[in-house]
mmCIF file of the N, C-alpha and C atoms, coordinates in Angstrom:
data_MODEL
# 
_entry.id   MODEL 
# 
loop_
_atom_site.group_PDB 
_atom_site.id 
_atom_site.type_symbol 
_atom_site.label_atom_id 
_atom_site.label_alt_id 
_atom_site.label_comp_id 
_atom_site.label_asym_id 
_atom_site.label_entity_id 
_atom_site.label_seq_id 
_atom_site.pdbx_PDB_ins_code 
_atom_site.Cartn_x 
_atom_site.Cartn_y 
_atom_site.Cartn_z 
_atom_site.occupancy 
_atom_site.B_iso_or_equiv 
_atom_site.pdbx_formal_charge 
_atom_site.auth_seq_id 
_atom_site.auth_comp_id 
_atom_site.auth_asym_id 
_atom_site.auth_atom_id 
_atom_site.pdbx_PDB_model_num 
ATOM 1   N N  . MET A 1 1  ? -8.159 20.788  -10.423 1.00 0.00 ? 1  MET A N  1 
ATOM 2   C CA . MET A 1 1  ? -6.861 21.007  -9.795  1.00 0.00 ? 1  MET A CA 1 
ATOM 3   C C  . MET A 1 1  ? -6.981 20.948  -8.277  1.00 0.00 ? 1  MET A C  1 
ATOM 4   N N  . GLY A 1 2  ? -8.082 21.492  -7.751  1.00 0.00 ? 2  GLY A N  1 
ATOM 5   C CA . GLY A 1 2  ? -8.274 21.491  -6.304  1.00 0.00 ? 2  GLY A CA 1 
ATOM 6   C C  . GLY A 1 2  ? -8.445 20.080  -5.754  1.00 0.00 ? 2  GLY A C  1 
ATOM 7   N N  . LEU A 1 3  ? -9.125 19.225  -6.510  1.00 0.00 ? 3  LEU A N  1 
ATOM 8   C CA . LEU A 1 3  ? -9.318 17.843  -6.080  1.00 0.00 ? 3  LEU A CA 1 
ATOM 9   C C  . LEU A 1 3  ? -7.988 17.096  -6.057  1.00 0.00 ? 3  LEU A C  1 
ATOM 10  N N  . LEU A 1 4  ? -7.145 17.373  -7.025  1.00 0.00 ? 4  LEU A N  1 
ATOM 11  C CA . LEU A 1 4  ? -5.824 16.754  -7.070  1.00 0.00 ? 4  LEU A CA 1 
ATOM 12  C C  . LEU A 1 4  ? -4.983 17.193  -5.878  1.00 0.00 ? 4  LEU A C  1 
ATOM 13  N N  . CYS A 1 5  ? -5.033 18.464  -5.548  1.00 0.00 ? 5  CYS A N  1 
ATOM 14  C CA . CYS A 1 5  ? -4.300 18.978  -4.392  1.00 0.00 ? 5  CYS A CA 1 
ATOM 15  C C  . CYS A 1 5  ? -4.814 18.373  -3.091  1.00 0.00 ? 5  CYS A C  1 
ATOM 16  N N  . ALA A 1 6  ? -6.127 18.241  -2.969  1.00 0.00 ? 6  ALA A N  1 
ATOM 17  C CA . ALA A 1 6  ? -6.708 17.637  -1.769  1.00 0.00 ? 6  ALA A CA 1 
ATOM 18  C C  . ALA A 1 6  ? -6.297 16.173  -1.659  1.00 0.00 ? 6  ALA A C  1 
ATOM 19  N N  . GLY A 1 7  ? -6.302 15.470  -2.765  1.00 0.00 ? 7  GLY A N  1 
ATOM 20  C CA . GLY A 1 7  ? -5.870 14.071  -2.761  1.00 0.00 ? 7  GLY A CA 1 
ATOM 21  C C  . GLY A 1 7  ? -4.412 13.929  -2.361  1.00 0.00 ? 7  GLY A C  1 
ATOM 22  N N  . ALA A 1 8  ? -3.572 14.808  -2.878  1.00 0.00 ? 8  ALA A N  1 
ATOM 23  C CA . ALA A 1 8  ? -2.152 14.777  -2.514  1.00 0.00 ? 8  ALA A CA 1 
ATOM 24  C C  . ALA A 1 8  ? -1.958 15.095  -1.035  1.00 0.00 ? 8  ALA A C  1 
ATOM 25  N N  . PHE A 1 9  ? -2.751 16.001  -0.500  1.00 0.00 ? 9  PHE A N  1 
ATOM 26  C CA . PHE A 1 9  ? -2.667 16.354  0.918   1.00 0.00 ? 9  PHE A CA 1 
ATOM 27  C C  . PHE A 1 9  ? -3.059 15.165  1.793   1.00 0.00 ? 9  PHE A C  1 
ATOM 28  N N  . VAL A 1 10 ? -4.146 14.483  1.439   1.00 0.00 ? 10 VAL A N  1 
ATOM 29  C CA . VAL A 1 10 ? -4.593 13.311  2.201   1.00 0.00 ? 10 VAL A CA 1 
ATOM 30  C C  . VAL A 1 10 ? -3.559 12.197  2.093   1.00 0.00 ? 10 VAL A C  1 
ATOM 31  N N  . TYR A 1 11 ? -3.033 11.993  0.908   1.00 0.00 ? 11 TYR A N  1 
ATOM 32  C CA . TYR A 1 11 ? -2.029 10.957  0.667   1.00 0.00 ? 11 TYR A CA 1 
ATOM 33  C C  . TYR A 1 11 ? -0.777 11.203  1.500   1.00 0.00 ? 11 TYR A C  1 
ATOM 34  N N  . SER A 1 12 ? -0.326 12.454  1.531   1.00 0.00 ? 12 SER A N  1 
ATOM 35  C CA . SER A 1 12 ? 0.860  12.770  2.325   1.00 0.00 ? 12 SER A CA 1 
ATOM 36  C C  . SER A 1 12 ? 0.572  12.621  3.815   1.00 0.00 ? 12 SER A C  1 
ATOM 37  N N  . GLY A 1 13 ? -0.648 12.921  4.235   1.00 0.00 ? 13 GLY A N  1 
ATOM 38  C CA . GLY A 1 13 ? -1.023 12.728  5.633   1.00 0.00 ? 13 GLY A CA 1 
ATOM 39  C C  . GLY A 1 13 ? -0.999 11.260  6.017   1.00 0.00 ? 13 GLY A C  1 
ATOM 40  N N  . LEU A 1 14 ? -1.435 10.396  5.105   1.00 0.00 ? 14 LEU A N  1 
ATOM 41  C CA . LEU A 1 14 ? -1.376 8.959   5.363   1.00 0.00 ? 14 LEU A CA 1 
ATOM 42  C C  . LEU A 1 14 ? 0.063  8.478   5.520   1.00 0.00 ? 14 LEU A C  1 
ATOM 43  N N  . PHE A 1 15 ? 0.940  8.960   4.656   1.00 0.00 ? 15 PHE A N  1 
ATOM 44  C CA . PHE A 1 15 ? 2.338  8.560   4.752   1.00 0.00 ? 15 PHE A CA 1 
ATOM 45  C C  . PHE A 1 15 ? 3.004  9.122   6.003   1.00 0.00 ? 15 PHE A C  1 
ATOM 46  N N  . LEU A 1 16 ? 2.628  10.313  6.416   1.00 0.00 ? 16 LEU A N  1 
ATOM 47  C CA . LEU A 1 16 ? 3.150  10.877  7.657   1.00 0.00 ? 16 LEU A CA 1 
ATOM 48  C C  . LEU A 1 16 ? 2.681  10.055  8.848   1.00 0.00 ? 16 LEU A C  1 
ATOM 49  N N  . THR A 1 17 ? 1.412  9.658   8.835   1.00 0.00 ? 17 THR A N  1 
ATOM 50  C CA . THR A 1 17 ? 0.865  8.815   9.901   1.00 0.00 ? 17 THR A CA 1 
ATOM 51  C C  . THR A 1 17 ? 1.565  7.462   9.925   1.00 0.00 ? 17 THR A C  1 
ATOM 52  N N  . GLU A 1 18 ? 1.754  6.884   8.753   1.00 0.00 ? 18 GLU A N  1 
ATOM 53  C CA . GLU A 1 18 ? 2.435  5.587   8.664   1.00 0.00 ? 18 GLU A CA 1 
ATOM 54  C C  . GLU A 1 18 ? 3.857  5.685   9.209   1.00 0.00 ? 18 GLU A C  1 
ATOM 55  N N  . GLY A 1 19 ? 4.577  6.670   8.762   1.00 0.00 ? 19 GLY A N  1 
ATOM 56  C CA . GLY A 1 19 ? 5.960  6.842   9.208   1.00 0.00 ? 19 GLY A CA 1 
ATOM 57  C C  . GLY A 1 19 ? 6.070  7.074   10.702  1.00 0.00 ? 19 GLY A C  1 
ATOM 58  N N  . THR A 1 20 ? 5.159  7.874   11.244  1.00 0.00 ? 20 THR A N  1 
ATOM 59  C CA . THR A 1 20 ? 5.163  8.128   12.681  1.00 0.00 ? 20 THR A CA 1 
ATOM 60  C C  . THR A 1 20 ? 4.893  6.846   13.454  1.00 0.00 ? 20 THR A C  1 
ATOM 61  N N  . GLY A 1 21 ? 3.909  6.088   13.021  1.00 0.00 ? 21 GLY A N  1 
ATOM 62  C CA . GLY A 1 21 ? 3.585  4.830   13.694  1.00 0.00 ? 21 GLY A CA 1 
ATOM 63  C C  . GLY A 1 21 ? 4.724  3.835   13.648  1.00 0.00 ? 21 GLY A C  1 
ATOM 64  N N  . LEU A 1 22 ? 5.392  3.749   12.503  1.00 0.00 ? 22 LEU A N  1 
ATOM 65  C CA . LEU A 1 22 ? 6.513  2.822   12.386  1.00 0.00 ? 22 LEU A CA 1 
ATOM 66  C C  . LEU A 1 22 ? 7.713  3.304   13.194  1.00 0.00 ? 22 LEU A C  1 
ATOM 67  N N  . LEU A 1 23 ? 7.948  4.606   13.189  1.00 0.00 ? 23 LEU A N  1 
ATOM 68  C CA . LEU A 1 23 ? 9.070  5.158   13.950  1.00 0.00 ? 23 LEU A CA 1 
ATOM 69  C C  . LEU A 1 23 ? 8.892  4.930   15.448  1.00 0.00 ? 23 LEU A C  1 
ATOM 70  N N  . LEU A 1 24 ? 7.664  5.055   15.912  1.00 0.00 ? 24 LEU A N  1 
ATOM 71  C CA . LEU A 1 24 ? 7.371  4.843   17.328  1.00 0.00 ? 24 LEU A CA 1 
ATOM 72  C C  . LEU A 1 24 ? 7.113  3.366   17.652  1.00 0.00 ? 24 LEU A C  1 
ATOM 73  N N  . ARG A 1 25 ? 7.233  2.520   16.642  1.00 0.00 ? 25 ARG A N  1 
ATOM 74  C CA . ARG A 1 25 ? 7.025  1.071   16.785  1.00 0.00 ? 25 ARG A CA 1 
ATOM 75  C C  . ARG A 1 25 ? 5.652  0.727   17.347  1.00 0.00 ? 25 ARG A C  1 
ATOM 76  N N  . LYS A 1 26 ? 4.642  1.388   16.806  1.00 0.00 ? 26 LYS A N  1 
ATOM 77  C CA . LYS A 1 26 ? 3.261  1.136   17.209  1.00 0.00 ? 26 LYS A CA 1 
ATOM 78  C C  . LYS A 1 26 ? 2.642  0.102   16.275  1.00 0.00 ? 26 LYS A C  1 
ATOM 79  N N  . ARG A 1 27 ? 1.781  -0.716  16.839  1.00 0.00 ? 27 ARG A N  1 
ATOM 80  C CA . ARG A 1 27 ? 1.127  -1.760  16.049  1.00 0.00 ? 27 ARG A CA 1 
ATOM 81  C C  . ARG A 1 27 ? 0.225  -1.157  14.975  1.00 0.00 ? 27 ARG A C  1 
ATOM 82  N N  . TRP A 1 28 ? -0.443 -0.052  15.285  1.00 0.00 ? 28 TRP A N  1 
ATOM 83  C CA . TRP A 1 28 ? -1.325 0.566   14.305  1.00 0.00 ? 28 TRP A CA 1 
ATOM 84  C C  . TRP A 1 28 ? -0.533 1.057   13.098  1.00 0.00 ? 28 TRP A C  1 
ATOM 85  N N  . GLY A 1 29 ? 0.742  1.388   13.287  1.00 0.00 ? 29 GLY A N  1 
ATOM 86  C CA . GLY A 1 29 ? 1.576  1.789   12.155  1.00 0.00 ? 29 GLY A CA 1 
ATOM 87  C C  . GLY A 1 29 ? 1.756  0.658   11.154  1.00 0.00 ? 29 GLY A C  1 
ATOM 88  N N  . GLU A 1 30 ? 1.828  -0.563  11.675  1.00 0.00 ? 30 GLU A N  1 
ATOM 89  C CA . GLU A 1 30 ? 1.938  -1.725  10.796  1.00 0.00 ? 30 GLU A CA 1 
ATOM 90  C C  . GLU A 1 30 ? 0.656  -1.919  9.992   1.00 0.00 ? 30 GLU A C  1 
ATOM 91  N N  . PHE A 1 31 ? -0.486 -1.698  10.643  1.00 0.00 ? 31 PHE A N  1 
ATOM 92  C CA . PHE A 1 31 ? -1.762 -1.837  9.927   1.00 0.00 ? 31 PHE A CA 1 
ATOM 93  C C  . PHE A 1 31 ? -1.934 -0.741  8.870   1.00 0.00 ? 31 PHE A C  1 
ATOM 94  N N  . VAL A 1 32 ? -1.468 0.460   9.174   1.00 0.00 ? 32 VAL A N  1 
ATOM 95  C CA . VAL A 1 32 ? -1.530 1.546   8.186   1.00 0.00 ? 32 VAL A CA 1 
ATOM 96  C C  . VAL A 1 32 ? -0.649 1.195   6.987   1.00 0.00 ? 32 VAL A C  1 
ATOM 97  N N  . THR A 1 33 ? 0.513  0.589   7.255   1.00 0.00 ? 33 THR A N  1 
ATOM 98  C CA . THR A 1 33 ? 1.404  0.168   6.173   1.00 0.00 ? 33 THR A CA 1 
ATOM 99  C C  . THR A 1 33 ? 0.724  -0.859  5.279   1.00 0.00 ? 33 THR A C  1 
ATOM 100 N N  . ILE A 1 34 ? 0.052  -1.831  5.897   1.00 0.00 ? 34 ILE A N  1 
ATOM 101 C CA . ILE A 1 34 ? -0.667 -2.845  5.115   1.00 0.00 ? 34 ILE A CA 1 
ATOM 102 C C  . ILE A 1 34 ? -1.768 -2.182  4.292   1.00 0.00 ? 34 ILE A C  1 
ATOM 103 N N  . PHE A 1 35 ? -2.501 -1.253  4.904   1.00 0.00 ? 35 PHE A N  1 
ATOM 104 C CA . PHE A 1 35 ? -3.580 -0.564  4.191   1.00 0.00 ? 35 PHE A CA 1 
ATOM 105 C C  . PHE A 1 35 ? -3.043 0.209   2.988   1.00 0.00 ? 35 PHE A C  1 
ATOM 106 N N  . ILE A 1 36 ? -1.990 0.970   3.200   1.00 0.00 ? 36 ILE A N  1 
ATOM 107 C CA . ILE A 1 36 ? -1.449 1.798   2.113   1.00 0.00 ? 36 ILE A CA 1 
ATOM 108 C C  . ILE A 1 36 ? -0.877 0.918   1.004   1.00 0.00 ? 36 ILE A C  1 
ATOM 109 N N  . THR A 1 37 ? -0.140 -0.126  1.385   1.00 0.00 ? 37 THR A N  1 
ATOM 110 C CA . THR A 1 37 ? 0.452  -1.002  0.377   1.00 0.00 ? 37 THR A CA 1 
ATOM 111 C C  . THR A 1 37 ? -0.625 -1.723  -0.433  1.00 0.00 ? 37 THR A C  1 
ATOM 112 N N  . SER A 1 38 ? -1.666 -2.187  0.250   1.00 0.00 ? 38 SER A N  1 
ATOM 113 C CA . SER A 1 38 ? -2.720 -2.892  -0.485  1.00 0.00 ? 38 SER A CA 1 
ATOM 114 C C  . SER A 1 38 ? -3.627 -1.943  -1.267  1.00 0.00 ? 38 SER A C  1 
ATOM 115 N N  . SER A 1 39 ? -3.600 -0.660  -0.932  1.00 0.00 ? 39 SER A N  1 
ATOM 116 C CA . SER A 1 39 ? -4.441 0.292   -1.670  1.00 0.00 ? 39 SER A CA 1 
ATOM 117 C C  . SER A 1 39 ? -3.971 0.488   -3.111  1.00 0.00 ? 39 SER A C  1 
ATOM 118 N N  . PHE A 1 40 ? -2.749 0.096   -3.416  1.00 0.00 ? 40 PHE A N  1 
ATOM 119 C CA . PHE A 1 40 ? -2.245 0.198   -4.784  1.00 0.00 ? 40 PHE A CA 1 
ATOM 120 C C  . PHE A 1 40 ? -2.764 -0.925  -5.678  1.00 0.00 ? 40 PHE A C  1 
ATOM 121 N N  . LEU A 1 41 ? -3.201 -2.024  -5.085  1.00 0.00 ? 41 LEU A N  1 
ATOM 122 C CA . LEU A 1 41 ? -3.603 -3.204  -5.868  1.00 0.00 ? 41 LEU A CA 1 
ATOM 123 C C  . LEU A 1 41 ? -4.727 -2.923  -6.866  1.00 0.00 ? 41 LEU A C  1 
ATOM 124 N N  . PRO A 1 42 ? -5.813 -2.248  -6.474  1.00 0.00 ? 42 PRO A N  1 
ATOM 125 C CA . PRO A 1 42 ? -6.865 -2.001  -7.477  1.00 0.00 ? 42 PRO A CA 1 
ATOM 126 C C  . PRO A 1 42 ? -6.376 -1.187  -8.685  1.00 0.00 ? 42 PRO A C  1 
ATOM 127 N N  . PHE A 1 43 ? -5.501 -0.224  -8.444  1.00 0.00 ? 43 PHE A N  1 
ATOM 128 C CA . PHE A 1 43 ? -4.975 0.582   -9.553  1.00 0.00 ? 43 PHE A CA 1 
ATOM 129 C C  . PHE A 1 43 ? -4.097 -0.267  -10.466 1.00 0.00 ? 43 PHE A C  1 
ATOM 130 N N  . GLU A 1 44 ? -3.310 -1.152  -9.878  1.00 0.00 ? 44 GLU A N  1 
ATOM 131 C CA . GLU A 1 44 ? -2.454 -2.013  -10.686 1.00 0.00 ? 44 GLU A CA 1 
ATOM 132 C C  . GLU A 1 44 ? -3.280 -3.017  -11.490 1.00 0.00 ? 44 GLU A C  1 
ATOM 133 N N  . ILE A 1 45 ? -4.332 -3.547  -10.873 1.00 0.00 ? 45 ILE A N  1 
ATOM 134 C CA . ILE A 1 45 ? -5.211 -4.470  -11.595 1.00 0.00 ? 45 ILE A CA 1 
ATOM 135 C C  . ILE A 1 45 ? -5.907 -3.745  -12.743 1.00 0.00 ? 45 ILE A C  1 
ATOM 136 N N  . TYR A 1 46 ? -6.355 -2.523  -12.486 1.00 0.00 ? 46 TYR A N  1 
ATOM 137 C CA . TYR A 1 46 ? -6.998 -1.736  -13.544 1.00 0.00 ? 46 TYR A CA 1 
ATOM 138 C C  . TYR A 1 46 ? -6.022 -1.485  -14.692 1.00 0.00 ? 46 TYR A C  1 
ATOM 139 N N  . GLU A 1 47 ? -4.810 -1.084  -14.355 1.00 0.00 ? 47 GLU A N  1 
ATOM 140 C CA . GLU A 1 47 ? -3.805 -0.831  -15.393 1.00 0.00 ? 47 GLU A CA 1 
ATOM 141 C C  . GLU A 1 47 ? -3.546 -2.079  -16.220 1.00 0.00 ? 47 GLU A C  1 
ATOM 142 N N  . LEU A 1 48 ? -3.538 -3.217  -15.552 1.00 0.00 ? 48 LEU A N  1 
ATOM 143 C CA . LEU A 1 48 ? -3.239 -4.471  -16.236 1.00 0.00 ? 48 LEU A CA 1 
ATOM 144 C C  . LEU A 1 48 ? -4.412 -4.948  -17.084 1.00 0.00 ? 48 LEU A C  1 
ATOM 145 N N  . ALA A 1 49 ? -5.621 -4.827  -16.561 1.00 0.00 ? 49 ALA A N  1 
ATOM 146 C CA . ALA A 1 49 ? -6.791 -5.391  -17.250 1.00 0.00 ? 49 ALA A CA 1 
ATOM 147 C C  . ALA A 1 49 ? -7.414 -4.433  -18.260 1.00 0.00 ? 49 ALA A C  1 
ATOM 148 N N  . ALA A 1 50 ? -7.608 -3.183  -17.870 1.00 0.00 ? 50 ALA A N  1 
ATOM 149 C CA . ALA A 1 50 ? -8.361 -2.256  -18.719 1.00 0.00 ? 50 ALA A CA 1 
ATOM 150 C C  . ALA A 1 50 ? -7.484 -1.523  -19.717 1.00 0.00 ? 50 ALA A C  1 
ATOM 151 N N  . LYS A 1 51 ? -6.234 -1.394  -19.384 1.00 0.00 ? 51 LYS A N  1 
ATOM 152 C CA . LYS A 1 51 ? -5.343 -0.697  -20.308 1.00 0.00 ? 51 LYS A CA 1 
ATOM 153 C C  . LYS A 1 51 ? -4.417 -1.708  -20.968 1.00 0.00 ? 51 LYS A C  1 
ATOM 154 N N  . GLU A 1 52 ? -3.312 -1.260  -21.435 1.00 0.00 ? 52 GLU A N  1 
ATOM 155 C CA . GLU A 1 52 ? -2.393 -2.131  -22.164 1.00 0.00 ? 52 GLU A CA 1 
ATOM 156 C C  . GLU A 1 52 ? -1.695 -3.121  -21.229 1.00 0.00 ? 52 GLU A C  1 
ATOM 157 N N  . PHE A 1 53 ? -1.767 -4.402  -21.566 1.00 0.00 ? 53 PHE A N  1 
ATOM 158 C CA . PHE A 1 53 ? -1.107 -5.448  -20.788 1.00 0.00 ? 53 PHE A CA 1 
ATOM 159 C C  . PHE A 1 53 ? 0.393  -5.417  -21.060 1.00 0.00 ? 53 PHE A C  1 
ATOM 160 N N  . SER A 1 54 ? 1.171  -5.590  -19.999 1.00 0.00 ? 54 SER A N  1 
ATOM 161 C CA . SER A 1 54 ? 2.609  -5.757  -20.170 1.00 0.00 ? 54 SER A CA 1 
ATOM 162 C C  . SER A 1 54 ? 3.130  -6.663  -19.060 1.00 0.00 ? 54 SER A C  1 
ATOM 163 N N  . VAL A 1 55 ? 4.209  -7.331  -19.358 1.00 0.00 ? 55 VAL A N  1 
ATOM 164 C CA . VAL A 1 55 ? 4.817  -8.235  -18.384 1.00 0.00 ? 55 VAL A CA 1 
ATOM 165 C C  . VAL A 1 55 ? 5.316  -7.444  -17.184 1.00 0.00 ? 55 VAL A C  1 
ATOM 166 N N  . PHE A 1 56 ? 5.837  -6.262  -17.411 1.00 0.00 ? 56 PHE A N  1 
ATOM 167 C CA . PHE A 1 56 ? 6.328  -5.436  -16.314 1.00 0.00 ? 56 PHE A CA 1 
ATOM 168 C C  . PHE A 1 56 ? 5.207  -5.096  -15.334 1.00 0.00 ? 56 PHE A C  1 
ATOM 169 N N  . LYS A 1 57 ? 4.049  -4.720  -15.852 1.00 0.00 ? 57 LYS A N  1 
ATOM 170 C CA . LYS A 1 57 ? 2.906  -4.403  -14.983 1.00 0.00 ? 57 LYS A CA 1 
ATOM 171 C C  . LYS A 1 57 ? 2.472  -5.631  -14.190 1.00 0.00 ? 57 LYS A C  1 
ATOM 172 N N  . LEU A 1 58 ? 2.504  -6.784  -14.822 1.00 0.00 ? 58 LEU A N  1 
ATOM 173 C CA . LEU A 1 58 ? 2.159  -8.022  -14.129 1.00 0.00 ? 58 LEU A CA 1 
ATOM 174 C C  . LEU A 1 58 ? 3.160  -8.317  -13.019 1.00 0.00 ? 58 LEU A C  1 
ATOM 175 N N  . LEU A 1 59 ? 4.441  -8.108  -13.287 1.00 0.00 ? 59 LEU A N  1 
ATOM 176 C CA . LEU A 1 59 ? 5.466  -8.343  -12.269 1.00 0.00 ? 59 LEU A CA 1 
ATOM 177 C C  . LEU A 1 59 ? 5.323  -7.380  -11.096 1.00 0.00 ? 59 LEU A C  1 
ATOM 178 N N  . VAL A 1 60 ? 4.981  -6.138  -11.378 1.00 0.00 ? 60 VAL A N  1 
ATOM 179 C CA . VAL A 1 60 ? 4.762  -5.161  -10.306 1.00 0.00 ? 60 VAL A CA 1 
ATOM 180 C C  . VAL A 1 60 ? 3.571  -5.580  -9.458  1.00 0.00 ? 60 VAL A C  1 
ATOM 181 N N  . LEU A 1 61 ? 2.502  -6.025  -10.085 1.00 0.00 ? 61 LEU A N  1 
ATOM 182 C CA . LEU A 1 61 ? 1.324  -6.495  -9.353  1.00 0.00 ? 61 LEU A CA 1 
ATOM 183 C C  . LEU A 1 61 ? 1.673  -7.696  -8.470  1.00 0.00 ? 61 LEU A C  1 
ATOM 184 N N  . ILE A 1 62 ? 2.381  -8.658  -9.030  1.00 0.00 ? 62 ILE A N  1 
ATOM 185 C CA . ILE A 1 62 ? 2.775  -9.843  -8.256  1.00 0.00 ? 62 ILE A CA 1 
ATOM 186 C C  . ILE A 1 62 ? 3.671  -9.452  -7.092  1.00 0.00 ? 62 ILE A C  1 
ATOM 187 N N  . ALA A 1 63 ? 4.612  -8.553  -7.323  1.00 0.00 ? 63 ALA A N  1 
ATOM 188 C CA . ALA A 1 63 ? 5.499  -8.114  -6.253  1.00 0.00 ? 63 ALA A CA 1 
ATOM 189 C C  . ALA A 1 63 ? 4.718  -7.421  -5.141  1.00 0.00 ? 63 ALA A C  1 
ATOM 190 N N  . ASN A 1 64 ? 3.750  -6.607  -5.505  1.00 0.00 ? 64 ASN A N  1 
ATOM 191 C CA . ASN A 1 64 ? 2.958  -5.908  -4.504  1.00 0.00 ? 64 ASN A CA 1 
ATOM 192 C C  . ASN A 1 64 ? 2.101  -6.887  -3.705  1.00 0.00 ? 64 ASN A C  1 
ATOM 193 N N  . VAL A 1 65 ? 1.551  -7.892  -4.359  1.00 0.00 ? 65 VAL A N  1 
ATOM 194 C CA . VAL A 1 65 ? 0.765  -8.908  -3.651  1.00 0.00 ? 65 VAL A CA 1 
ATOM 195 C C  . VAL A 1 65 ? 1.663  -9.676  -2.684  1.00 0.00 ? 65 VAL A C  1 
ATOM 196 N N  . VAL A 1 66 ? 2.868  -10.010 -3.116  1.00 0.00 ? 66 VAL A N  1 
ATOM 197 C CA . VAL A 1 66 ? 3.806  -10.722 -2.247  1.00 0.00 ? 66 VAL A CA 1 
ATOM 198 C C  . VAL A 1 66 ? 4.146  -9.868  -1.025  1.00 0.00 ? 66 VAL A C  1 
ATOM 199 N N  . VAL A 1 67 ? 4.356  -8.585  -1.213  1.00 0.00 ? 67 VAL A N  1 
ATOM 200 C CA . VAL A 1 67 ? 4.670  -7.693  -0.097  1.00 0.00 ? 67 VAL A CA 1 
ATOM 201 C C  . VAL A 1 67 ? 3.502  -7.621  0.878   1.00 0.00 ? 67 VAL A C  1 
ATOM 202 N N  . VAL A 1 68 ? 2.288  -7.493  0.376   1.00 0.00 ? 68 VAL A N  1 
ATOM 203 C CA . VAL A 1 68 ? 1.110  -7.424  1.253   1.00 0.00 ? 68 VAL A CA 1 
ATOM 204 C C  . VAL A 1 68 ? 0.950  -8.727  2.032   1.00 0.00 ? 68 VAL A C  1 
ATOM 205 N N  . VAL A 1 69 ? 1.104  -9.858  1.364   1.00 0.00 ? 69 VAL A N  1 
ATOM 206 C CA . VAL A 1 69 ? 0.995  -11.148 2.050   1.00 0.00 ? 69 VAL A CA 1 
ATOM 207 C C  . VAL A 1 69 ? 2.066  -11.267 3.129   1.00 0.00 ? 69 VAL A C  1 
ATOM 208 N N  . TYR A 1 70 ? 3.287  -10.851 2.815   1.00 0.00 ? 70 TYR A N  1 
ATOM 209 C CA . TYR A 1 70 ? 4.366  -10.895 3.797   1.00 0.00 ? 70 TYR A CA 1 
ATOM 210 C C  . TYR A 1 70 ? 4.052  -10.000 4.998   1.00 0.00 ? 70 TYR A C  1 
ATOM 211 N N  . LEU A 1 71 ? 3.561  -8.798  4.763   1.00 0.00 ? 71 LEU A N  1 
ATOM 212 C CA . LEU A 1 71 ? 3.247  -7.884  5.863   1.00 0.00 ? 71 LEU A CA 1 
ATOM 213 C C  . LEU A 1 71 ? 2.150  -8.449  6.761   1.00 0.00 ? 71 LEU A C  1 
ATOM 214 N N  . VAL A 1 72 ? 1.114  -9.013  6.148   1.00 0.00 ? 72 VAL A N  1 
ATOM 215 C CA . VAL A 1 72 ? 0.032  -9.608  6.939   1.00 0.00 ? 72 VAL A CA 1 
ATOM 216 C C  . VAL A 1 72 ? 0.568  -10.797 7.733   1.00 0.00 ? 72 VAL A C  1 
ATOM 217 N N  . TRP A 1 73 ? 1.366  -11.636 7.100   1.00 0.00 ? 73 TRP A N  1 
ATOM 218 C CA . TRP A 1 73 ? 1.949  -12.791 7.779   1.00 0.00 ? 73 TRP A CA 1 
ATOM 219 C C  . TRP A 1 73 ? 2.796  -12.352 8.967   1.00 0.00 ? 73 TRP A C  1 
ATOM 220 N N  . ARG A 1 74 ? 3.586  -11.313 8.770   1.00 0.00 ? 74 ARG A N  1 
ATOM 221 C CA . ARG A 1 74 ? 4.462  -10.841 9.848   1.00 0.00 ? 74 ARG A CA 1 
ATOM 222 C C  . ARG A 1 74 ? 3.667  -10.263 11.017  1.00 0.00 ? 74 ARG A C  1 
ATOM 223 N N  . VAL A 1 75 ? 2.631  -9.507  10.720  1.00 0.00 ? 75 VAL A N  1 
ATOM 224 C CA . VAL A 1 75 ? 1.797  -8.954  11.788  1.00 0.00 ? 75 VAL A CA 1 
ATOM 225 C C  . VAL A 1 75 ? 1.105  -10.075 12.562  1.00 0.00 ? 75 VAL A C  1 
ATOM 226 N N  . LYS A 1 76 ? 0.597  -11.088 11.849  1.00 0.00 ? 76 LYS A N  1 
ATOM 227 C CA . LYS A 1 76 ? -0.045 -12.220 12.526  1.00 0.00 ? 76 LYS A CA 1 
ATOM 228 C C  . LYS A 1 76 ? 0.960  -13.016 13.353  1.00 0.00 ? 76 LYS A C  1 
ATOM 229 N N  . ARG A 1 77 ? 2.165  -13.163 12.840  1.00 0.00 ? 77 ARG A N  1 
ATOM 230 C CA . ARG A 1 77 ? 3.208  -13.910 13.552  1.00 0.00 ? 77 ARG A CA 1 
ATOM 231 C C  . ARG A 1 77 ? 3.611  -13.201 14.849  1.00 0.00 ? 77 ARG A C  1 
ATOM 232 N N  . GLU A 1 78 ? 3.713  -11.878 14.798  1.00 0.00 ? 78 GLU A N  1 
ATOM 233 C CA . GLU A 1 78 ? 4.094  -11.117 15.980  1.00 0.00 ? 78 GLU A CA 1 
ATOM 234 C C  . GLU A 1 78 ? 2.988  -11.100 17.012  1.00 0.00 ? 78 GLU A C  1 
ATOM 235 N N  . LYS A 1 79 ? 1.742  -11.263 16.561  1.00 0.00 ? 79 LYS A N  1 
ATOM 236 C CA . LYS A 1 79 ? 0.609  -11.256 17.489  1.00 0.00 ? 79 LYS A CA 1 
ATOM 237 C C  . LYS A 1 79 ? 0.644  -12.498 18.383  1.00 0.00 ? 79 LYS A C  1 
ATOM 238 N N  . ALA A 1 80 ? 1.100  -13.615 17.802  1.00 0.00 ? 80 ALA A N  1 
ATOM 239 C CA . ALA A 1 80 ? 1.098  -14.880 18.552  1.00 0.00 ? 80 ALA A CA 1 
ATOM 240 C C  . ALA A 1 80 ? 2.180  -14.963 19.609  1.00 0.00 ? 80 ALA A C  1 
# 
């Protein structure tokens, strides 16, 4: 139970950091957003491959990959 609480605390801290960075329009906030969004990919791949396959899970994975690619593209575009 303590490990779950610690994980939730760290997770909420990441989202607070992300929100603060985006609210202040800082570039590092965009990178935190990319990190957090892409951190879901391994869990989605695991759910799809190791557990029961479903079309919905595949669509969620594809949507998340599209979002990560878009975020990276946008950050690179703004850099130029």
